Residue frames as qw, qx, qy, qz and C-alpha x, y, z in Angstrom:
[[0.505, 0.646, -0.531, 0.214, 8.13, 25.25, 19.74],
 [0.873, -0.309, -0.325, 0.191, 10.01, 22.79, 21.90],
 [0.194, -0.919, 0.270, -0.212, 12.10, 24.26, 24.70],
 [0.712, -0.472, 0.516, 0.056, 14.07, 21.13, 25.55],
 [0.094, 0.566, -0.711, -0.406, 16.85, 19.72, 23.39],
 [0.258, 0.037, 0.964, 0.048, 15.40, 16.19, 23.39],
 [0.442, 0.626, 0.527, -0.368, 12.03, 17.59, 22.31],
 [0.285, 0.743, -0.320, -0.515, 13.72, 19.39, 19.40],
 [0.049, -0.321, 0.908, 0.266, 15.30, 16.10, 18.36],
 [0.378, 0.318, 0.850, -0.182, 11.95, 14.31, 18.57],
 [0.437, 0.724, 0.148, -0.513, 10.40, 16.92, 16.26],
 [0.216, 0.613, -0.627, -0.429, 13.10, 16.24, 13.67],
 [0.166, -0.094, 0.980, 0.051, 12.70, 12.47, 14.00],
 [0.440, 0.489, 0.658, -0.368, 8.92, 12.69, 13.70],
 [0.409, 0.724, -0.144, -0.536, 9.21, 14.81, 10.55],
 [0.102, 0.456, -0.828, -0.308, 11.61, 12.30, 9.00],
 [0.241, 0.118, 0.958, -0.099, 9.41, 9.29, 9.86],
 [0.457, 0.603, 0.398, -0.518, 6.31, 11.12, 8.62],
 [0.368, 0.659, -0.416, -0.507, 7.96, 11.71, 5.25],
 [0.002, -0.255, 0.955, 0.154, 9.06, 8.08, 5.03],
 [0.338, 0.322, 0.835, -0.291, 5.57, 6.82, 5.88],
 [0.451, 0.671, 0.115, -0.578, 4.00, 9.23, 3.41],
 [0.244, 0.536, -0.679, -0.439, 6.31, 7.92, 0.67],
 [0.130, -0.014, 0.991, -0.009, 5.38, 4.31, 1.43],
 [0.388, 0.513, 0.633, -0.430, 1.65, 5.10, 1.39],
 [0.374, 0.683, -0.192, -0.597, 2.04, 7.05, -1.84],
 [0.118, 0.362, -0.864, -0.330, 3.79, 4.14, -3.51],
 [0.250, 0.228, 0.923, -0.185, 1.04, 1.77, -2.37],
 [0.420, 0.639, 0.376, -0.523, -1.69, 4.04, -3.72],
 [0.271, 0.601, -0.501, -0.561, 0.15, 4.38, -7.04],
 [0.051, 0.153, -0.966, -0.204, 0.30, 0.63, -7.52],
 [0.305, 0.400, 0.780, -0.372, -3.31, 0.22, -6.37],
 [0.414, 0.658, 0.022, -0.629, -4.40, 2.72, -9.03],
 [0.239, 0.451, -0.745, -0.430, -2.43, 0.83, -11.68],
 [0.120, 0.062, 0.987, -0.083, -3.96, -2.46, -10.48],
 [0.378, 0.535, 0.569, -0.497, -7.52, -1.09, -10.57],
 [0.378, 0.634, -0.287, -0.611, -6.89, 0.33, -14.04],
 [0.131, 0.277, -0.912, -0.272, -5.67, -3.06, -15.25],
 [0.225, 0.273, 0.898, -0.262, -8.73, -4.75, -13.74],
 [0.405, 0.626, 0.302, -0.594, -11.14, -2.26, -15.31],
 [0.420, 0.610, -0.454, -0.495, -9.47, -2.68, -18.73],
 [0.965, 0.028, 0.167, -0.201, -9.60, -6.49, -18.25],
 [0.481, 0.631, -0.597, 0.118, -5.85, -7.09, -18.58],
 [0.915, -0.376, -0.109, -0.100, -5.56, -10.35, -16.63],
 [0.834, 0.098, -0.220, 0.496, -1.82, -10.89, -16.86],
 [0.201, 0.522, -0.198, 0.805, -0.92, -7.27, -16.03],
 [0.574, -0.605, 0.016, -0.552, -3.43, -7.21, -13.16],
 [0.942, -0.250, -0.202, 0.097, -1.96, -10.44, -11.77],
 [0.643, 0.226, -0.250, 0.688, 1.57, -8.98, -11.74],
 [0.076, -0.552, 0.132, -0.820, 0.38, -5.73, -10.19],
 [0.768, -0.525, -0.164, -0.327, -1.62, -7.64, -7.56],
 [0.868, -0.122, -0.277, 0.394, 1.56, -9.40, -6.43],
 [0.364, 0.353, -0.189, 0.841, 3.35, -6.06, -6.17],
 [0.394, -0.593, -0.033, -0.701, 0.49, -4.47, -4.22],
 [0.874, -0.423, -0.228, -0.074, 0.35, -7.40, -1.78],
 [0.744, 0.059, -0.270, 0.608, 4.10, -7.20, -1.26],
 [0.107, 0.456, -0.131, 0.874, 3.96, -3.47, -0.57],
 [0.611, -0.571, -0.119, -0.534, 1.02, -3.89, 1.83],
 [0.899, -0.285, -0.283, 0.174, 2.82, -6.65, 3.73],
 [0.567, 0.185, -0.244, 0.765, 5.98, -4.58, 4.04],
 [0.151, -0.535, 0.034, -0.831, 4.02, -1.53, 5.19],
 [0.771, -0.518, -0.186, -0.320, 2.18, -3.60, 7.79],
 [0.852, -0.117, -0.302, 0.411, 5.45, -5.12, 9.02],
 [0.383, 0.208, -0.191, 0.879, 6.91, -1.62, 9.48],
 [0.111, -0.614, -0.627, 0.467, 3.71, -0.40, 11.21],
 [0.000, -0.027, 0.265, 0.964, 3.05, 2.17, 8.50],
 [0.614, -0.191, -0.274, -0.715, -0.47, 0.75, 8.21],
 [0.631, -0.269, 0.585, -0.432, -2.29, -1.60, 10.56],
 [0.108, -0.173, 0.954, 0.220, -1.96, -5.31, 9.76],
 [0.379, 0.456, 0.769, -0.239, -5.75, -5.78, 9.73],
 [0.362, 0.766, 0.004, -0.531, -6.11, -2.93, 7.27],
 [0.094, 0.515, -0.744, -0.415, -3.49, -4.53, 5.03],
 [0.223, 0.076, 0.972, 0.023, -5.24, -7.91, 5.21],
 [0.407, 0.621, 0.522, -0.420, -8.62, -6.34, 4.46],
 [0.319, 0.740, -0.271, -0.527, -7.22, -4.54, 1.41],
 [0.032, -0.336, 0.895, 0.291, -5.46, -7.68, 0.18],
 [0.343, 0.309, 0.875, -0.146, -8.72, -9.64, 0.43],
 [0.405, 0.731, 0.239, -0.495, -10.58, -6.93, -1.47],
 [0.250, 0.673, -0.521, -0.462, -8.00, -6.82, -4.28],
 [0.192, -0.139, 0.965, 0.114, -7.87, -10.62, -4.38],
 [0.441, 0.497, 0.691, -0.285, -11.60, -10.74, -4.88],
 [0.375, 0.770, -0.098, -0.507, -11.33, -8.18, -7.70],
 [0.081, 0.511, -0.784, -0.341, -8.67, -10.29, -9.39],
 [0.307, 0.099, 0.945, -0.060, -10.66, -13.52, -8.98],
 [0.476, 0.646, 0.431, -0.413, -13.74, -11.88, -10.51],
 [0.300, 0.731, -0.394, -0.469, -11.64, -10.71, -13.44],
 [0.063, -0.312, 0.926, 0.203, -10.21, -14.19, -13.98],
 [0.398, 0.323, 0.834, -0.207, -13.69, -15.76, -13.83],
 [0.459, 0.734, 0.139, -0.480, -15.01, -13.26, -16.39],
 [0.158, 0.644, -0.623, -0.416, -12.10, -14.06, -18.70],
 [0.339, -0.080, 0.936, 0.051, -12.95, -17.76, -18.76]]
C-alpha cells in the first residue's frame, strides 16, 4: 500500500489507464476474430470492411501507445496478406 498521497493518486491513475487499455485491446481482438471468421468463411466484402476497421483500431491504439507501433504494423501486414489471399482465391 502506498504511504504517500501522490503514490495513492498514481495507483488510481494506473488502474484507470489499465482499464482503458484493456478495453481498447479487447475491442481490437473482437474485430480481429470477426475478420478471421469472415476470411475463413470466404466472405470477401465483409472481410474487406472488417479489415478496414481492424486497421483503424490498430492505428489508433498505436498512436495512443496502447500497443507498440511495430506490433501494429506487423499485425496489419499479416491481416492484409490474409485478405489478399482471400481475394486471389475468389478470382
